C-alpha positions, 0 to 999 in steps of 0.5 A: 385281440378279442375280435381276431380270436372271434374270427379265428373261432368262426373260421374254425366253425366255417371249416367244419361247415364247409364239409356239409354240402358235399356230404349231403350230395353224397347222401343223395347220390349214394342213397341213405342206406349205402351212405349209412353202411359206409361205402357203396359196393366196389368202392373206390374202384366204382364210386358213384359220380357226385355232381360237379358242384359237390366236387367243387364244394369238396375242393373248397373245403379242402382248400380251407383245411389247408389254409387254416394252419397258417391263419391259426399260427399268425392269429395265435402268434400275434396274440403273444407278440404283437403290440396292443396298438396293432390289435384292432388292425389284426382283428380287422384282417381276421375279419377280412380273412373270414369273409373272404373265405366265405366268398371263396367257398361260394365262388368256388362251389358255384364256379363263378368265373374269374373270382376264385383266385382273387378272393383266395388272394384276399384271404392270403393277404389278410394272413400275411397282413396279420403276420406283418402286424405281429412282427 
Protein backbone atom coordinates (compact mmCIF):
# COMPACT_ATOMS: atom_id res chain seq x y z
CA UNK A 1 0.00 0.00 0.00
CA UNK A 2 3.00 2.29 0.33
CA UNK A 3 3.06 2.88 -3.44
CA UNK A 4 -0.67 3.67 -3.46
CA UNK A 5 -0.23 6.13 -0.61
CA UNK A 6 2.73 7.73 -2.38
CA UNK A 7 0.59 8.35 -5.47
CA UNK A 8 -2.24 9.59 -3.28
CA UNK A 9 0.11 12.22 -1.84
CA UNK A 10 1.47 13.08 -5.29
CA UNK A 11 -2.08 13.42 -6.62
CA UNK A 12 -2.92 15.79 -3.79
CA UNK A 13 0.14 17.87 -4.63
CA UNK A 14 -0.83 17.81 -8.32
CA UNK A 15 -4.29 19.09 -7.40
CA UNK A 16 -2.69 22.06 -5.66
CA UNK A 17 -0.19 22.72 -8.46
CA UNK A 18 -2.85 22.65 -11.20
CA UNK A 19 -4.09 25.91 -9.69
CA UNK A 20 -0.86 27.69 -10.62
CA UNK A 21 -1.13 28.21 -14.42
CA UNK A 22 -4.50 29.93 -14.45
CA UNK A 23 -3.64 32.06 -11.43
CA UNK A 24 -0.45 33.22 -13.15
CA UNK A 25 -2.50 34.00 -16.26
CA UNK A 26 -4.83 36.07 -14.08
CA UNK A 27 -1.85 38.00 -12.71
CA UNK A 28 -0.72 38.84 -16.23
CA UNK A 29 -4.22 39.74 -17.50
CA UNK A 30 -5.28 41.79 -14.46
CA UNK A 31 -1.85 43.17 -13.63
CA UNK A 32 -0.04 42.54 -10.37
CA UNK A 33 -1.40 45.59 -8.46
CA UNK A 34 -5.02 44.68 -9.27
CA UNK A 35 -4.41 41.02 -8.49
CA UNK A 36 -2.87 41.88 -5.12
CA UNK A 37 -5.79 44.15 -4.26
CA UNK A 38 -8.21 41.26 -4.70
CA UNK A 39 -10.42 42.03 -7.73
CA UNK A 40 -10.55 44.49 -10.62
CA UNK A 41 -13.07 47.29 -10.56
CA UNK A 42 -16.66 46.14 -11.27
CA UNK A 43 -15.72 42.47 -10.77
CA UNK A 44 -17.39 40.06 -11.62
CA UNK A 45 -19.65 42.02 -13.98
CA UNK A 46 -16.65 43.23 -15.98
CA UNK A 47 -13.99 40.60 -15.42
CA UNK A 48 -11.02 40.84 -17.79
CA UNK A 49 -11.11 37.89 -20.19
CA UNK A 50 -8.38 35.33 -19.49
CA UNK A 51 -6.78 33.51 -22.43
CA UNK A 52 -8.54 30.33 -23.56
CA UNK A 53 -5.67 28.12 -22.42
CA UNK A 54 -6.02 29.58 -18.90
CA UNK A 55 -9.76 28.91 -18.91
CA UNK A 56 -9.08 25.31 -19.93
CA UNK A 57 -6.37 25.02 -17.24
CA UNK A 58 -8.89 26.18 -14.66
CA UNK A 59 -11.41 23.57 -15.83
CA UNK A 60 -8.71 20.87 -15.69
CA UNK A 61 -7.97 21.90 -12.10
CA UNK A 62 -11.65 21.87 -11.15
CA UNK A 63 -12.04 18.44 -12.75
CA UNK A 64 -9.15 17.17 -10.61
CA UNK A 65 -10.77 18.68 -7.50
CA UNK A 66 -13.99 16.83 -8.36
CA UNK A 67 -12.16 13.54 -8.97
CA UNK A 68 -9.95 13.51 -5.88
CA UNK A 69 -12.63 12.54 -3.33
CA UNK A 70 -13.34 9.28 -5.14
CA UNK A 71 -9.63 8.53 -5.50
CA UNK A 72 -8.97 9.31 -1.84
CA UNK A 73 -11.90 7.14 -0.75
CA UNK A 74 -10.86 4.08 -2.72
CA UNK A 75 -7.16 4.27 -1.82
CA UNK A 76 -7.79 4.81 1.89
CA UNK A 77 -10.57 2.24 1.94
CA UNK A 78 -8.41 -0.28 0.10
CA UNK A 79 -5.73 0.24 2.73
CA UNK A 80 -8.19 -0.97 5.34
CA UNK A 81 -10.03 -3.79 3.60
CA UNK A 82 -7.92 -5.13 0.72
CA UNK A 83 -5.88 -8.30 1.05
CA UNK A 84 -2.12 -7.80 1.15
CA UNK A 85 -1.92 -9.75 -2.12
CA UNK A 86 -3.75 -6.87 -3.89
CA UNK A 87 -1.43 -4.11 -2.66
CA UNK A 88 0.90 -4.22 -5.69
CA UNK A 89 -2.02 -3.95 -8.11
CA UNK A 90 -3.58 -1.14 -6.11
CA UNK A 91 -0.25 0.71 -6.12
CA UNK A 92 0.09 0.26 -9.89
CA UNK A 93 -3.45 1.54 -10.45
CA UNK A 94 -2.78 4.56 -8.22
CA UNK A 95 0.27 5.26 -10.37
CA UNK A 96 -1.84 4.97 -13.53
CA UNK A 97 -4.34 7.42 -12.03
CA UNK A 98 -1.62 9.94 -11.24
CA UNK A 99 0.02 9.89 -14.65
CA UNK A 100 -3.35 9.89 -16.42
CA UNK A 101 -4.29 13.02 -14.48
CA UNK A 102 -1.06 14.73 -15.52
CA UNK A 103 -1.80 13.78 -19.12
CA UNK A 104 -5.40 15.00 -18.72
CA UNK A 105 -4.27 18.40 -17.47
CA UNK A 106 -1.80 18.81 -20.35
CA UNK A 107 -4.23 17.58 -23.01
CA UNK A 108 -7.06 19.72 -21.64
CA UNK A 109 -4.98 22.89 -21.27
CA UNK A 110 -3.41 22.57 -24.72
CA UNK A 111 -6.77 21.56 -26.30
CA UNK A 112 -5.32 18.49 -28.01
CA UNK A 113 -8.27 17.07 -29.95
CA UNK A 114 -9.59 13.61 -29.28
CA UNK A 115 -7.52 12.82 -26.19
CA UNK A 116 -9.19 14.58 -23.26
CA UNK A 117 -12.00 12.07 -22.71
CA UNK A 118 -9.92 8.91 -23.25
CA UNK A 119 -7.24 10.10 -20.81
CA UNK A 120 -9.93 11.03 -18.28
CA UNK A 121 -11.50 7.57 -18.68
CA UNK A 122 -8.14 5.92 -17.99
CA UNK A 123 -7.98 7.76 -14.66
CA UNK A 124 -11.53 6.73 -13.78
CA UNK A 125 -10.84 3.12 -14.79
CA UNK A 126 -7.92 3.18 -12.36
CA UNK A 127 -10.20 4.40 -9.56
CA UNK A 128 -12.74 1.68 -10.34
CA UNK A 129 -9.94 -0.89 -10.52
CA UNK A 130 -8.72 0.07 -7.06
CA UNK A 131 -12.25 -0.26 -5.73
CA UNK A 132 -12.59 -3.68 -7.36
CA UNK A 133 -9.29 -4.83 -5.82
CA UNK A 134 -10.52 -3.76 -2.39
CA UNK A 135 -13.79 -5.61 -2.70
